[in-house]
C-alpha positions as CSV (number, residue, x, y, z in Angstrom):
1,X,17.6,14.8,-10.8
2,X,13.9,14.8,-10.3
3,X,11.8,11.9,-8.9
4,X,10.5,11.1,-12.4
5,X,14.1,10.5,-13.7
6,X,14.9,7.9,-11.1
7,X,15.1,4.3,-12.2
8,X,12.9,3.1,-9.4
9,X,9.8,4.9,-10.6
10,X,10.0,3.3,-14.0
11,X,8.2,0.1,-14.8
12,X,7.8,-2.3,-17.7
13,X,10.3,-3.4,-20.4
14,X,12.9,-0.9,-21.7
15,X,12.3,0.9,-25.0
16,X,13.5,-0.8,-28.1
17,X,13.3,-4.4,-26.6
18,X,11.7,-6.7,-29.2
19,X,9.6,-9.6,-28.1
20,X,8.1,-12.1,-30.4
21,X,4.3,-12.7,-30.6
22,X,4.7,-16.0,-28.7
23,X,5.8,-14.1,-25.7
24,X,2.8,-11.8,-25.5
25,X,1.3,-13.6,-22.6
26,X,4.6,-13.4,-20.7
27,X,4.9,-9.7,-21.5
28,X,1.3,-9.2,-20.2
29,X,2.2,-11.0,-17.0
30,X,5.3,-8.9,-16.5
31,X,3.4,-5.7,-16.0
32,X,4.3,-4.7,-12.4
33,X,1.8,-5.2,-9.6
34,X,2.0,-1.5,-8.8
35,X,0.9,-0.7,-12.4
36,X,-2.0,-3.2,-12.2
37,X,-3.2,-1.6,-8.9
38,X,-3.2,1.9,-10.6
39,X,-5.1,0.4,-13.7
40,X,-7.7,-1.4,-11.5
41,X,-8.4,1.8,-9.4
42,X,-8.8,3.8,-12.6
43,X,-11.1,1.3,-14.2
44,X,-13.3,0.9,-11.1
45,X,-13.6,4.7,-11.0
46,X,-14.6,4.8,-14.7
47,X,-17.3,2.1,-14.1
48,X,-18.5,4.0,-11.1
49,X,-19.1,7.1,-13.2
50,X,-21.4,5.1,-15.6
51,X,-23.4,3.3,-13.0
52,X,-26.9,4.6,-11.9
53,X,-27.0,6.0,-8.4
54,X,-29.2,4.7,-5.7
55,X,-29.7,4.7,-1.9
56,X,-29.1,2.3,0.9
57,X,-31.3,1.9,4.0
58,X,-28.8,4.2,5.8
59,X,-29.6,7.0,3.2
60,X,-26.2,6.8,1.5
61,X,-26.4,8.0,-2.0
62,X,-24.0,6.0,-4.4
63,X,-23.6,3.6,-7.2
64,X,-23.8,-0.2,-6.7
65,X,-20.1,-0.5,-6.3
66,X,-20.0,2.1,-3.6
67,X,-23.0,0.8,-1.8
68,X,-21.7,-2.8,-1.7
69,X,-17.9,-2.0,-1.5
70,X,-17.4,0.9,0.9
71,X,-16.3,0.2,4.5
72,X,-18.2,1.4,7.5
73,X,-18.6,0.2,11.1
74,X,-22.2,-0.8,10.5
75,X,-21.5,-2.7,7.3
76,X,-18.1,-4.1,8.0
77,X,-18.5,-4.8,11.7
78,X,-22.1,-5.0,12.8
79,X,-23.1,-6.9,9.7
80,X,-19.7,-8.8,9.4
81,X,-19.3,-7.9,5.8
82,X,-15.5,-8.3,6.1
83,X,-14.7,-8.2,2.4
84,X,-15.2,-4.4,2.6
85,X,-11.9,-4.1,4.2
86,X,-10.4,-4.8,0.8
87,X,-13.0,-3.4,-1.5
88,X,-13.0,0.1,-0.1
89,X,-9.4,0.5,-1.1
90,X,-10.4,0.5,-4.8
91,X,-13.3,3.1,-4.5
92,X,-12.7,6.9,-4.6
93,X,-15.0,9.8,-3.9
94,X,-13.9,12.0,-6.8
95,X,-11.4,12.4,-9.5
96,X,-9.1,14.5,-7.3
97,X,-9.2,11.9,-4.6
98,X,-8.2,9.2,-7.2
99,X,-5.5,11.4,-8.9
100,X,-3.5,12.1,-5.9
101,X,-3.7,8.6,-4.6
102,X,-2.7,7.1,-7.9
103,X,0.2,9.7,-8.3
104,X,1.6,8.7,-4.9
105,X,1.4,5.0,-5.8
106,X,3.0,5.6,-9.1
107,X,5.9,7.5,-7.7
108,X,6.6,5.4,-4.7
109,X,5.2,1.9,-5.3
110,X,7.8,0.6,-7.8
111,X,10.6,1.0,-5.2
112,X,8.7,-1.0,-2.6
113,X,7.7,-3.7,-5.2
114,X,11.3,-4.1,-6.2
115,X,12.4,-4.5,-2.7
116,X,9.7,-7.0,-1.6
117,X,8.9,-8.8,-4.9
118,X,5.5,-8.9,-6.7
119,X,3.6,-11.3,-4.4
120,X,4.8,-9.8,-1.0
121,X,4.3,-6.2,-2.4
122,X,0.7,-6.9,-3.2
123,X,0.2,-8.5,0.3
124,X,1.9,-5.5,1.9
125,X,-0.3,-2.9,0.0
126,X,-3.6,-4.7,0.9
127,X,-2.5,-5.3,4.6
128,X,-1.7,-1.6,5.0
129,X,-5.2,-0.7,3.6
130,X,-6.8,-3.3,5.9
131,X,-5.1,-1.8,9.0
132,X,-6.3,1.6,7.9
133,X,-9.8,0.3,7.9
134,X,-9.3,-1.3,11.2
135,X,-8.0,1.8,12.8
136,X,-11.0,3.7,11.5
137,X,-13.3,1.0,12.9
138,X,-11.5,1.1,16.3
139,X,-11.7,4.9,16.7
140,X,-15.4,4.9,15.5
141,X,-16.4,2.2,18.0
142,X,-14.7,4.2,20.8
143,X,-16.7,7.3,19.8
144,X,-20.1,5.7,19.3
145,X,-20.4,2.4,21.3
146,X,-17.9,3.6,23.9
147,X,-19.2,7.1,24.1
148,X,-15.8,8.5,24.5
149,X,-14.9,12.1,23.4
150,X,-11.1,12.4,23.7
151,X,-9.1,13.6,20.8
152,X,-8.8,11.1,17.9
153,X,-12.0,9.2,18.5
154,X,-14.7,9.4,15.7
155,X,-18.1,10.1,17.0
156,X,-19.6,9.8,13.5
157,X,-22.6,7.5,12.8
158,X,-21.5,3.9,12.3
159,X,-22.7,3.9,8.7
160,X,-20.4,6.8,7.7
161,X,-18.5,5.5,4.7
162,X,-14.7,5.1,4.2
163,X,-13.3,4.8,0.7
164,X,-10.0,5.3,-0.9
165,X,-6.4,3.9,-1.4
166,X,-4.8,6.4,0.9
167,X,-4.1,4.0,3.7
168,X,-2.2,1.7,1.3
169,X,-0.4,4.6,-0.2
170,X,0.7,5.9,3.2
171,X,2.1,2.4,4.0
172,X,4.0,2.4,0.7
173,X,5.5,5.9,1.6
174,X,6.6,4.7,5.0
175,X,8.2,1.6,3.4
176,X,10.3,4.0,1.1
177,X,11.4,6.0,4.1
178,X,13.0,2.6,5.4
179,X,14.3,1.3,2.0
180,X,15.8,4.6,0.8
181,X,15.6,7.2,3.6
182,X,18.2,9.6,2.1
183,X,16.8,9.7,-1.4
184,X,15.7,13.2,-2.4
185,X,12.1,13.7,-3.6
186,X,10.6,16.9,-5.0
187,X,7.2,17.9,-3.5
188,X,4.5,19.3,-5.7
189,X,3.0,21.6,-3.0
190,X,5.2,23.4,-2.0
191,X,7.8,22.6,-4.7
192,X,10.7,21.9,-2.5
193,X,13.2,19.0,-2.3
194,X,13.0,16.7,0.8
195,X,14.7,13.5,2.0
196,X,12.3,10.5,1.7
197,X,12.4,9.9,5.4
198,X,11.6,13.6,6.2
199,X,8.7,13.6,3.8
200,X,7.2,10.4,5.0
201,X,7.3,11.3,8.6
202,X,6.0,14.8,7.8
203,X,3.0,13.2,6.1
204,X,2.3,11.1,9.2
205,X,2.7,14.0,11.4
206,X,0.3,16.1,9.4
207,X,-2.4,13.3,9.5
208,X,-1.9,13.0,13.2
209,X,-2.3,16.7,13.7
210,X,-5.5,16.7,11.6
211,X,-6.9,13.8,13.6
212,X,-5.9,14.6,17.2
213,X,-5.6,18.5,17.3
214,X,-7.3,20.2,14.3
215,X,-10.1,17.6,14.2
216,X,-10.9,18.5,10.7
217,X,-13.7,17.3,8.3
218,X,-11.7,14.2,7.1
219,X,-10.9,12.7,10.5
220,X,-12.0,9.2,9.3
221,X,-9.5,9.4,6.4
222,X,-6.7,10.7,8.7
223,X,-7.4,7.7,11.0
224,X,-7.1,5.3,8.0
225,X,-3.8,7.2,6.9
226,X,-2.3,6.5,10.3
227,X,-3.3,3.0,10.4
228,X,-1.8,2.3,7.0
229,X,1.4,4.2,7.9
230,X,1.9,2.2,11.1
231,X,1.3,-1.1,9.2
232,X,3.7,0.0,6.6
233,X,6.4,0.9,9.3
234,X,6.1,-2.6,10.8
235,X,5.7,-4.9,7.8
236,X,8.5,-3.4,5.8
237,X,10.7,-4.4,8.7
238,X,9.1,-7.8,9.1
239,X,8.2,-8.8,5.4
240,X,8.4,-12.6,6.3
241,X,5.0,-12.1,8.0
242,X,3.4,-11.5,4.6
243,X,4.4,-14.8,3.2
244,X,1.1,-16.6,3.8
245,X,-1.3,-13.8,2.9
246,X,-2.5,-15.6,-0.1
247,X,-2.1,-19.1,1.1
248,X,-5.8,-20.4,1.5
249,X,-5.1,-24.1,1.6
250,X,-1.5,-24.6,2.8
251,X,1.3,-22.8,4.7
252,X,4.1,-21.8,2.4
253,X,6.4,-21.3,5.4
254,X,6.4,-25.0,6.2
255,X,9.5,-26.9,5.2
256,X,9.1,-28.9,2.1
257,X,6.7,-26.5,0.4
258,X,9.3,-24.9,-1.9
259,X,8.3,-24.9,-5.6
260,X,9.5,-27.9,-7.6
261,X,12.4,-27.3,-10.1
262,X,13.9,-24.5,-8.0
263,X,16.8,-24.9,-5.8
264,X,17.2,-22.8,-2.7
265,X,20.1,-20.3,-3.0
266,X,23.1,-20.2,-0.6
267,X,22.1,-18.3,2.4
268,X,24.0,-14.9,2.5
269,X,25.9,-14.0,5.6
270,X,24.7,-11.4,8.0
271,X,27.7,-9.1,7.0
272,X,26.7,-9.3,3.3
273,X,23.0,-8.5,4.1
274,X,24.0,-5.6,6.3
275,X,26.4,-4.2,3.7
276,X,23.6,-4.3,1.0
277,X,21.1,-2.7,3.2
278,X,23.5,0.1,4.1
279,X,23.9,0.7,0.4
280,X,20.1,0.8,-0.2
281,X,19.6,3.3,2.6
282,X,22.5,5.5,1.4
283,X,21.8,5.4,-2.4
284,X,18.5,3.7,-3.1
285,X,17.5,0.3,-4.4
286,X,18.3,1.3,-7.9
287,X,21.9,1.5,-7.1
288,X,22.3,-2.3,-6.4
289,X,23.9,-4.7,-8.8
290,X,22.1,-8.0,-9.8
291,X,24.2,-10.0,-7.3
292,X,23.3,-7.6,-4.4
293,X,19.6,-7.8,-5.3
294,X,20.0,-11.7,-5.2
295,X,21.5,-11.3,-1.7
296,X,18.3,-9.5,-0.5
297,X,16.0,-12.0,-2.1
298,X,17.9,-14.9,-0.5
299,X,17.8,-13.2,2.9
300,X,14.1,-12.7,2.5
301,X,13.5,-16.4,1.7
302,X,15.6,-17.4,4.7
303,X,13.5,-15.3,7.0
304,X,10.3,-16.7,5.7
305,X,11.4,-20.3,6.0
């Protein structure tokens, strides 16, 4: 069975399901977060193609979205334009850059969203991208302000731009290696089957090789890849830390902040949780029954309480 035949790469309602017109808004809302991320990235790129090009004071040629959305040490750190840690994730250098990032997100993102849920998955994806930007920033500061020259530092100018969804995608792939390590995926280049865990760690190893040893032309991108991968490795094992990512005015982890009209489910035993996780790692999330998925959801709620 190929990766495109697996249940966890499918999203949206099944074919043949009829929904009355009154439920169109609900159907619109049920589009997966992963699908929305892909749609937004593509729309942003299309808009970029149709915007006039200009230059910044740092002599960077680009459209207005690129100029005000890319991340760099100068713009994001020295000028404190911190929103760029998010906006750079939705910008791409060219169609090839966009295609491979969205292909990776389409293949692997649905599995992680099913495991974490919509809200935590979006937080997870953005956090991995943010850590990618911060890793780039740290290595660039060491190479410029710090004047260091050991392997891995980025001696580029502080206004060298960083764009792309790669850091978030690397985080998603690392999450898949934890959720379903023994699932077999088919690579495009070369066309060989690999276990999910082997592929994920292989990608990270390649990025590390390019950054620390080969020191290729895309060192900044490789730094962001590693930052996103390390964040993905950590947060998929500690998803309760993502609970408050979107909480601007209150802390949803405080007792008494549970939504009205919903009762907390019975807390599953550790043995039940371990059994379900063992099944996920052996056969993938798609092999779980509805009751087993409910066990994971209740366990996640218990951790975040």
